[in-house]
C-alpha positions in Angstrom: 62.5 80.4 127.0 61.5 76.7 126.7 58.9 75.3 124.3 57.6 71.9 125.0 56.6 70.0 121.3 53.3 67.8 121.9 53.9 64.6 120.1 50.8 62.7 119.2 50.8 59.0 118.2 48.8 57.5 115.7 45.3 56.3 116.6 45.1 52.7 117.4 42.6 50.3 115.3 40.8 47.1 115.9 39.8 45.1 113.5 35.9 44.1 112.9 36.4 40.6 111.9 38.3 38.2 109.1 36.3 35.9 106.9 36.2 34.3 103.5 35.7 37.0 100.6 32.1 35.8 98.8 34.1 36.6 95.6 37.5 35.2 95.7 37.0 32.8 97.9 40.3 33.9 100.0 40.6 35.6 103.5 38.9 39.1 103.8 40.1 41.3 106.4 37.7 44.0 107.8 38.0 47.2 110.2 36.3 50.2 110.8 38.5 53.3 110.1 38.8 55.6 113.5 37.8 59.0 112.8 40.6 61.5 113.8 43.3 63.6 111.9 46.8 62.4 110.6 46.1 58.6 110.4 47.6 57.9 106.7 47.1 54.8 106.1 46.8 50.9 107.8 49.3 48.1 108.0 47.8 44.7 107.5 49.7 41.8 109.5 49.4 37.8 109.0 50.9 35.6 111.6 54.1 34.0 109.9 55.2 30.1 110.4 56.2 31.0 114.0 53.4 31.5 116.6 53.0 35.0 117.5 55.3 36.8 114.7 53.4 38.9 112.5 54.5 40.1 109.3 53.3 43.4 107.0 51.7 41.8 103.9 49.9 45.2 102.7 49.7 48.9 103.4 46.0 50.5 102.6 45.6 54.4 102.4 43.0 55.9 104.2 40.8 57.1 101.8 40.3 53.0 100.6 38.0 50.8 101.5 38.5 49.3 105.0 38.8 45.8 103.8 41.7 43.8 102.5 41.5 40.8 100.0 44.4 38.0 101.1 44.7 36.6 97.5 47.7 34.8 98.9 45.8 32.8 101.5 43.6 29.8 100.7 40.8 29.3 103.5 40.2 25.9 102.5 44.0 24.9 103.5 44.3 26.2 106.9 43.3 29.0 109.6 45.1 32.2 109.4 45.7 35.1 112.1 45.8 38.7 111.4 46.5 42.1 113.0 46.2 45.9 112.0 47.5 49.1 112.6 47.4 52.8 111.6 50.2 54.7 110.3 50.5 58.6 110.1 51.2 61.4 107.9 55.0 61.0 109.6 55.3 57.4 109.2 54.8 56.7 112.4 53.0 53.4 113.4 50.6 52.6 116.3 50.7 49.6 118.3 49.4 46.4 116.7 45.5 45.5 117.3 44.7 42.2 119.1 44.6 39.4 116.8 41.7 37.9 114.8 41.7 34.0 113.9 39.7 32.6 110.8 37.3 29.4 111.3 38.7 26.6 109.4 36.2 23.8 108.4 37.0 20.1 107.7 34.4 18.1 105.9 34.7 13.9 106.2 32.3 11.8 104.0 31.2 8.0 105.1 28.4 7.3 102.5 25.7 9.6 103.1 27.1 10.7 106.7 28.6 14.0 106.5 31.0 14.8 109.4 32.2 18.6 110.1 35.0 19.7 112.3 36.0 23.3 112.9 38.2 25.3 115.1 36.8 28.6 117.1 37.0 32.0 115.8 38.9 34.7 118.0 38.8 38.1 117.6 35.3 38.8 119.4 32.7 37.2 121.8 29.6 35.1 120.1 27.7 32.9 121.8 26.2 30.5 118.5 27.6 28.5 115.7 25.4 28.3 112.6 25.9 25.3 110.4 24.7 25.9 106.9 24.7 23.6 104.1 23.9 23.5 100.4 21.9 21.2 98.5 20.6 21.5 94.7 17.1 21.2 95.9 17.1 23.9 98.7 20.1 26.2 98.0 21.7 27.7 101.4 20.4 26.9 104.4 20.9 26.7 108.1 20.8 23.2 108.9 21.7 23.6 113.1 22.7 26.4 115.3 25.0 25.4 118.2 26.4 26.5 121.2 29.9 28.2 121.3 31.5 25.2 123.2 30.8 22.6 120.3 32.8 22.6 117.2 31.6 19.5 115.6 28.6 18.4 114.0 27.1 15.1 112.5 25.1 15.4 109.1 23.7 11.7 109.6 21.8 10.5 106.4 22.3 13.7 104.4 20.3 14.2 101.3 22.5 12.9 98.1 22.4 16.6 96.7 24.2 17.8 99.8 27.1 19.2 98.1 28.6 21.8 100.5 28.7 23.3 104.3 30.1 26.5 106.0 30.2 27.6 109.4 29.3 31.4 110.7 29.6 33.0 114.0 27.7 36.7 114.1 29.3 39.8 115.0 27.7 41.5 118.1 27.7 45.2 116.9 27.3 46.2 113.4 30.5 46.1 111.6 30.4 48.9 108.9 33.7 49.6 107.0 33.4 52.3 104.6 30.9 51.6 101.7 30.3 48.2 102.9 28.5 45.7 105.7 29.9 42.9 107.4 28.0 41.4 110.2 29.6 37.8 110.3 32.6 36.1 109.9 32.3 32.7 107.7 34.4 29.5 107.6 35.5 28.1 104.4 33.2 26.0 102.2 33.6 22.4 102.1 
């Protein structure tokens, strides 16, 4: 008599987005939990100093909130790339997800002129960049919206109380990790 043992591999998972955490000002990795029996935890990976080479930075239990705050990454310094995987109750790991890359914003000031340049978000499709500016008189406001093919902006003769900027792209569909909502990816504030 022959027995066939059916092996089920862990269910793959995809990242929703990576963004800057508004509380810690470090990178925040967000995913939606797949439903299915056998997922014990998630492994979060970050790209190393070698392109395309990722290392495991954390393991988060399935019952935890499906976000990870990477307190060791400073979004003011550089961009970061992340991937994620599921791990089943036997310790088997699924294939790594596709990567998501943060938006990194650089601000140059010349007198009252502020020049912004940023890199492109990678991980989900978007059509528009939203340029946000903070002034003491108006608080945060959308200064302009630009097509996804443009990654620079000149705020000529900016108000003297213009203190900070950030760039945002909006996720094309709702991204609802357990017990929280995230609908966009934001750059560092410069």
